[in-house]
N, C-alpha and C positions, 0 to 999 in steps of 0.2 A: 325475666327473673334470672337468678344465678345460684351457684352452689356456695359453700362456705369455706372452701379451701383457700389457704394463703398462697400467694404466688411471689416469686422472686423478682426483684427489681435492682438493676445496677444504678446506683445513685451517688451523686456528689454530695458529701456531707462536710460541714465545717464544725470543728470543735473550738475554734477561736478565729479572731480576725487578723488580717495581715496581708502579706504578699501572696503570690500565686501558689506558694508551697502549702497553704492551708486548704487547698482544694483536694480533698481525698475521695477517691472512688471506693465505694463499699457495696456489698450485696446485702440487701435488706429484704425482709418479708413484708408484704402488704396484704391486708385482709381482703376478703371479698367486698365489693362495693356495698355500702350501707344504703338505706332508703334514700332515694333521691340522687344517688350517685351512679356514675358509670366507671368502669375500669378501662383505661386506654393502654394500648401498646403504642408507645410514642414512636413516631417515624422521623420527626425533625423538631429541633428545639431552637427557639429564637434567642439571640444574644442582645442585650441592651446595656447601655452604659450604667444604668442604675445597678446592674449586677456587680460592677467594679466597686461602686460606692458601698454597697452592702458587704461585699467580701472584705473590704479594707476597714470596715467599722465606721465609716463616715455617716452611714445611716444604719445604726446598730440594730441587729435582730436578736431575739432570744436564742441562746445557744443550748445545745447543738442545733444546727439548722441546715436545711437544704438551701438551694439558690436557684434563681431563674423564675421568670414570670410568664413565659408563653411557650406553647408547643402545639404541634399538630400530631394527630394519631388516628388509629383505628379503634373503634369501640369493640372490646373483647367480651365484656360482661356488663350486664345492665341490672342495677339494683331495683328493688320494689318501688313502685310509684312513678317510675320513669316511663313516660309515654312518647316523648319527643324523638328518641333515638333508638336505633336497633343495632344489634351486633353487625359489624361490617361497615357502619357509617364512618366516613372520614370527617373529622371535626378539628376545630382549632379553639384555643382559649388564650386569654392574656391576663386574667384577674382572678385566679383561683388560689391565691396565696403563693408564697415562695415555695420552691421545690420542683421546678420544671426540669432541672438537670437530672433526668432519670430515664430509664427505659420503659417503666410501667408506672401508672399512677391512678389513683382514684380521684375523680373530679366531680363536684356537684354539677348535675346536668344543666342547671340554670346558667352556669358559666360558659357553656359551650355554644359555638356557632357552627353550622354545617358548612363545609367547603363545597362550593358549587362544582358541578361537572365542568371539566375543561381546565381546572386549576389543580395542579398537583400539590402534595403536602409541603414539599420544600419551598415551592414558590409562595404558597399561602403564608407560611411562617416567616419567610424572608421579608414580607411586607406588613404582616397583620398589625402588630403593636404600633409600628411606625405609621402605617396608613390610618389606623384608628386615631392616632394623635393628629395627623394632618386633617382628618375628617372634621374633628371638632374645631380645629383652628380656622379652617376656611369656610365651614358651614354654620358654626355656632358662635364662636367667640367674636369673629369679625366675618360676617357673610360676604365673601368676595364677589364683586360684580364686575361687569364689563367696564374696561377702561380705568379701573382702580390701579393706582400705583402701589405695588406690593414689594417690600424688601424682605428677603429671606436670608438670614444669617446661617452660616454653615450649610450652604446650599448643596455642597457635594456629599454631605453625610446621608445616612439612611433616611431620616425624616425629611431632611432638607430637599433631597431629590424628589421625593413624592410630593411634598408641599409645593415645590416649584412647578412641577408638571400639572398638578391639579389646579393651582391658581391660574396658570396659563390657559388651561382648558376652559376655565370659567370666564376667560376674556380679559384677564388682568395684564398689565404691563409689569413684568417680573424682573426685579434686579436682585441677583444673588450675590452674596459675599462668601469668600472662602479664604483660607490661609496661605495659599500658594498659587502660582500660575497654573500648575497642573490641575489643581482642584477647581480653579475657575473654569477650565475647559470642561471638566465633568459637569459643573453647574450649567453651562450652556447646553450641553447635550441632554441634560435633564429637563430643559424647557425654559431656562432663564433667557430673557431678551438681552441682558447685559450681565457681566460678572465683574466684581471688584475684589481686589486682594486687600482684606482688612488688616493685614500686617503692615501695610504702608501707612505712613503718618497722615496723609491727606485723603484717607478712604472716604470720609464723610463727604468731602467736596466732590470726589469721583462719583459717589452714588447720586448726588443731586444733579451733577452734570449729565449723568447717563439718562436721566428722565427730562432732559431739556429744561432744567431749573425747577421742575415741580418736585416738591417734597412728597413723601409717601403718605398714603391714606392709612396704611398699617405697616408696622415693622414687626416681624416675627423673630424674636431673639432667644436662641437656645444657648448662646455662648456666655452671656452674663458679664462677668467682671471686665473683660477686655473690650466689650462692644456697647454696654448698656448706655453710658452717657452719650456716646456717639449716636446711638439709636434715637435718643430724644432730639438730637440736632437734625436727624434725617426726616423727622415726622412733621407733616403739615399741620396747620392750625386745626384744632378739633380732631386730629387724627389719634390713632391708637397704637400704643406700644404693648406688645404681647410678650411678656417674659415667661418662657415655659421651660427653661433649663439653665444650667450653669456649668457648661463644659470647661470654661476657663477659671471657674471659681464663682462664689456668690456675687451678685450685682451689688455695687455700693449702695448704702442707704442714702436716701435723698430727703430733703425737706419738701413736703407736698407743694409748697409755694413755687418750686422750680417748674412744676407742670404748668402752672399758670403763666409763668414767664416765658416758657418755651412755646406757648400758643394754645393754652387751655387744653392740654393733652389728656387723653385717657390712658391709664396704666392698669394692666391686669396681670395676675399670676395664676393662670388656670392649670389644670392637670387632667389627664385622660380618665382616671378612675371615677371621679364624681360624674362625669359625663356619661358613664356606662354602668352606673350602679344599679339601675333598674333593668331586670333581665329582658323585658320586651324592647326597651330602648336600645340596649346593647345589641340585640339581634337586628334591629332596624338599621343601626349604624354599621354593623358588620355587612349587611346586605348592600348598603350604599357603597362601602369600600370595595367589595368584590365587583359590583356593577361598574364603578369608576375604573377599576383595573381592566375589566373586560372591554370597556369602551376605549381603552388605550390612553387614559389620562396620565397614567404613570406605569412603569414596569418594574419588575423585581431587578435589583442590582445587587448581585452577590459578590462580596469581596473575597470570601474564603469559606470552605467547608472543613470543619474540624471534628474529629471523632470525640466521643464523650470522654474517653480516657485521656485525651490530649487537650482538655478544655482550658488548661493553663495557657496554651498557645493562643487561644481566642482572646483571653484577657490581655496578654502581652501585646498582641497585634493592635487591639483597640487602644490601649494606653500609649502606644507609639504615635498615634494620630496619623499614621501613614495609610490607613485603609480608607477606602471610599465605597460606601455601600454596606450591605448587611453581612453579618457573619452567622453562619448556620452551624449548629452543633448536631451531629448525627449519632444517635444512640447505638 
């Protein structure tokens, strides 16, 4: 149970959309947690590229608005009806609505997953949203099996590194792509058997050559515009192209007949939230993520730690495309 006093939270608030100058730090009052909620003292906040799209207005939000989708923290207060968590528990969330860029927050208990012993809050939040994305990709959308040929675009990115390592742990032959020689090296370190620079014109031929002429059973494409048509050419007959992002812009529209001509391909556009809409399923998936991490299938790769008041720097770094790995915001 809890009292009814309001507490202060340092929070990033947007009054409009645009560049990083719209990210304004304010101190706001938050009420005691309502029935079914807990109040968190947040210890680490996750950064994701969708934050940039929402800040810029590409994915408009009702204004004024907070920003951010995931954070880790310590339970400070517990609302009535909450039996799963106690004061002092370390928890993480990724789907409680926008507003994670803050120091304290009320969150529905059903949106929380417990962080296991042995994993600290910053490590948890560095991987959580990204690993939950990798989890549904390799376990649900296309269940990766031993000897599958798997292509991972943007393999040096936050999701890409986790996806590559997890697919490799499942026994796949993993070919990563990235936009520079340096990032190709990061992809290899993340678990890729081969890495190809997709900024080179013949990258499709290089991908196929890397697997001794075998095309991919599945291509995981988060780049979109710059890679999508090439992804179709990398995919084996009856294989699957999984388009789950658009870092370079939206993928071009195609005539469905093209999938037939390319080899009766399957094309899907999944996302993480529907896979975790049910609270019980969400916690099962989260447990699998943390188990995979503790087994060493992947590790946290932190590109930068940025204070909440300097959150604009996190956006600038991400938009530069020069970072490899996760960005953590510290309240």
